[in-house]
N, C-alpha and C positions, 0 to 999 in steps of 0.2 A: 484359707490361709495355716499354715503349718508356719512352726517359732523355728527360725534356725536354717530354713533347708538349705540346703549344698549348695545350688547350685539355681540361682533365679534364674528366672526366662524373657524377664523384659529387662531393656537396654535404652542405658541414654547414652547418647552421644551426645554434646557440644564446640558445635563450628565458631571461634571467637571470631569471627572478622565482620565485619559492613561496610558497605561501597559510603557508604556517611551514619554520624549514630545524630540518632531521636532524640530530642530535650532532653527523655523523661527515663531514659534506659539505664536498667543501674545493674545487669547480665553482666559478664567479663565477653570485653567484644575491645576488639584496636579498629579502629580502618585497613582497609583491606594493603594489603602490598605483597606483590609475589614470592618472591625472597622467603621474606617470613611465611606467607601461608603453606611454602613449599616445607621448610623447614620444621611447620607444626605436623603437615603428612608423616613429615619422618620419623616423628615423636607420637604419631598415633599410632602408627606402623611396632616400634618399640613398644607403646603399653601396652596395645595386643596379644605381641609374640610373646613380654614376660607375664602377663593376666594370663590369660587363655581366656578363649570365650565360650561357651555353652555347643554342642552342637549346634541347637537346633532352639529357636528365640519361638518366643511366644509373641510379641511386638520388640519393635522396635523403634525409637524415637529420634530424630536427630535435627536439632532446635539450636538454637543460636541465642544472639548475634542472625546471619543469616546466610546459613548452607549455600542460600542459589547467586551469593557472594565469588562465591569462586569461581576462577576458571572453567569452562567446560573439562581439560584438558584434568583440571584438580578435583572436580565434582566428579570422573569420571572413577579415577582413583580414589577417594573415597569412596565411594560406590561400592567398588571391587571390595576391600577390606571387607564388604558387609556381606559379599555375595555365600551364598548355600544354606542360610538360617530357616529362609522360608517360614517368615512370622506373618499369623494372619492376618495379622494391621504395621505395615509395616508404613510411618507417618515423616516429611518432614516440614519442617516450617520455609514459608516464603514470603520474601517482596512482593508486592505488584507490580514494583519497577526493577525483576532481574528477570522475566519469566519469557525465556522465547522458545520458539519449537523445538533446536537444536539440544536445549535444559531441558523437557517436559521429553524425550525421544529417550535422553540418559537416564532416566528417574525410573519409566516405563520397562524400559531396558531393565533395569535389576529391582524391579520388583516393586514399586512404592505402591499401592494402590493407596492412600489418604497424602491428603497435604490440608495445612492451615496455616494457610493466607492471613498477613495480616492490614485485610481491609481499616480495622478502627475508623471512620469516619468518611460517607461520601461529600464531607463539604469541606475540597479544596483548599480556602483558604484556612479553614483552619489542623487541616495537615500541615500544612507548611507553616503554620502557626506553633506544630510541635514537633519542626525538625525532619517530621517524613517527607519526602523526594518522590513519593511517585501519584496519583491523582486519581479518583475515581474512574477516569477513564482505562486507567492501568488495573484498576482492580477485576475493571467488565473485559476488560480481553484479555489477565489473565486465568480467571472463573469459565470464559470461551474455547483457552488456548487448554486447560487440561481436560474440561471433558472431551474437547476434541482429538485428543489423546489417548480415550480413555477413561480416566481418574476423574471417578464420581464423585466419591464419596470429599469432598473437599467440606473444612470447618472454616466460618470468618470468626476473625476479634472485633470486637468492637471495643471503641472506653467511652466513658463516662466523665461528668462532672471536670472537663478536662477545660483548658481557662478559655474565653469567651464564649462557651458552648451552652446555649440555650436549649428547652427541653424541647422546639420546633424542630430545631436544630439533630437532636437526636432523635425525634419518629422518622425527620425526612431518611436519613441513616441508617433507621430498623429496616423501616419502609422497601428504603433499595437494598440491603441486607437478603431482605425477606425474596424481593424479584429475583435475585443469582439463583435461587433454589439450592441452597448451600445444606449438605446431610446436618450440619453442627452448625454451635455460633456459641462464642462464647464473650463474654460481656468481663471489661478489667474499669471499677474507678482511679481516679489516678491516683500514682503515690508518689508524691516526693521523695526522691532520697537527697543526702547531701551532698554526696560524689556528680550527681547527677547535672547535665545542663543545669534545668531548674533550678535545681538543691543551691548551688552556686546563683544564680539571681535573683533570690529570694519567691519565687513563684507558687503560688502554692493553688491548693485545688478549689473547685468552689466550695459557698458552705455548709455544713452537713444535712440540712432542711433541706436544699436542693439536691447535691449528689443522693439524699435517699430516695426524695422522688423520683429521681431519676433512674436508679437500683426499681423499684417498687413499677414505674411505667414498663421497662424489660425484662421487670418477672411474670409483670400477668398478659405484655402485649403480645410475648412471644408463643407462649400456648397456645396464645391466643391463634396465632400463625402455625400451628401445628408439630413446637414443639415443645418435648417433653424435656421440665424441671429434672432434671437428675441428682445435679449437686451444686450448689450454693450459688455458681456462676455460671453453670453450666448447661448448655439444651439444644436438643439435638433430637431429629424424629424419630420416630420408636426402630429401633435396633439398630444407631449408629451413636450410638455410646460410646466414647474415646476408649477401646480397651485399655491403653496404655496406659492415660490418666486414671483410669481406672486402680490399677495395681496401685496408686501409691492411696489409694484411698478405701480400698480394701487391706493396705496393709501390708504384700504383700514386698519382699526382698526385689531387689531391681539393681541390675549396677550404672557406673557412671561412669563413660570412659570420656579424658581430654581433661585441659583446662577447662576449672568452674562448673564441673561435674563432679554429683552426691550421689552416692549412695548407701543400699540398704543390707547388711548382711543377718540374719538371723538377730545377734544384740550386739551389732557394731555397724554403726552412722561414723563414714566418709568425705568430706570435699576436700579434693583435688584445688591442686593449689590456682589462686587466680589469676596471675599470671603468666601468662604468654612465651615472654623469656625464659622464667624459671624451668617453666613444664618442658617447654625446647629444650635444658640443659641434661631436666631432672625428669619422665615422660612417669615414674610413679610416686614423684615427692604428694605427701598429702598429710593432712590431718586423720587422727582416728577420737571415735566420741563413745567408748561402750555403754551401753545401758542397763542400766536396772534394770530388772523386771517389773517393776513397780513404773518406773519412766516406760517403759513401754509400752504398759497396760494401756495406763495414758493415755500416750501415743494412736494408739491402737482406734477408742474410743473419738478423740477427736477423728483423726480421718474421715473413722468410719460415719460419724455425724454428720458431718461433711452432705451425706447421701443422701435426696429426702431418703429412699430404701432404707435407711439405717445401718446398725452389727448386729449380723446376723452370730446369736446369742449361741450358734453351738461351734460355728469357728473360731470366737473367744476363747471359749472352753478346749477343745482341740491345741489350741497354740501359746495357754499360760495352764492349763490344768488346772484352773479353776470358772466356777461362773463368777459371771460380769456382776451380779446382785454379789455373789460372795466378795469381793476386788472392792468394788465403793461403800457399801453396805447403807448407812443408814444414809450419807450421804444423797444417793443415786434410791433409794424409797420418796425421799425430799417434791424428790423429781418429778417423783413418780404419781405422789399424791396431787402437790398442787395444778398439773398438767401440761408441766415441758416437754415433758417424756411419757411417753407409753412402749409400753412393750405386746407386742399382736404376730400368730403366726411366722413366732418363731427370729423377729428379728426386733430390734429396741432401736427407736426413732424419736425424731425432735414433728411434736403437734406442728400442728400450722401457725400458732404460740413463740414453742419454743422456738422453732427454723430462724425469728425473725429476734431472737439474744440469745443466739447461741455461742457465744463468745461468752457470755454473761452464767451461761450452765456447763460450758467448760472451767469457768472462772470459781465457780461449786464445787466442781468436781476435783477440780485441784486443792 
């Protein structure tokens, strides 16, 4: 990682439309309307023309919302805007209920080689309870469809601590996910934000003990199924860790395009407007947050410690012109002495005990 690289090589594009709204979702989204989606695509073209894109990119990630909620023609238009960048990893998020053969053909034709599929659960009743409109049969169909079209690098999302979810339900979902042989599994606990459907209805996650038990089950079981835990909530078959998400955890610079997207370039963070209507009027509208060197150093440690591998000591020093030991001094020494953190083979990383109390470690360093 290098300080303030002039040209980030990682791109995130946000598609702010869904065919229906999940009850827990707090990402920027609106119910799909063709006319508005057309206007959004025009605004995105303007943003790309005004800001420019690097000639080549290492990763592209198209998220949402639901990118595949767009019509086939609109999806074709979107992907055409990004043609020729030749990323090593080109990911798009897909709702299992929105994938058909024509969509898969479009994805392959434009070079997408990785799909993040929102499975969430194998329990149809639970899916309905959280506002999902797909069934587990749709997930099975989507995985088979993608593989039939040559996309085998598939990531599945699993959620836990959902209202009414039991440990047995979670176990069945984990086993069902494993049976589909994805290369990657991401796990998420339910977080209820006030502006979501759940937030407005006063729905809460499960109690803390049950949530902790569910996470520990996934933490212990997925590696036994062949998925290495390379980050707190992400598991992958060896060689299939998400290259794009690692750019965030490695604290590299990245570009964010469209409403609801964020980016980081050197000591500047920015958030594009969250309003679809505002974005259509002014696709360059955003809030900027200059970072001090001290803030950036803390963020670098915070993000890197999420990885099992931890923080590269040489990379930190190259980025900030000082060692992490010098930057954090006595605070770091205390954590090393009590065994929460360790240094070995050029990396600062959490011990097993430290990984379970990562938030406390970061509070101490802050």
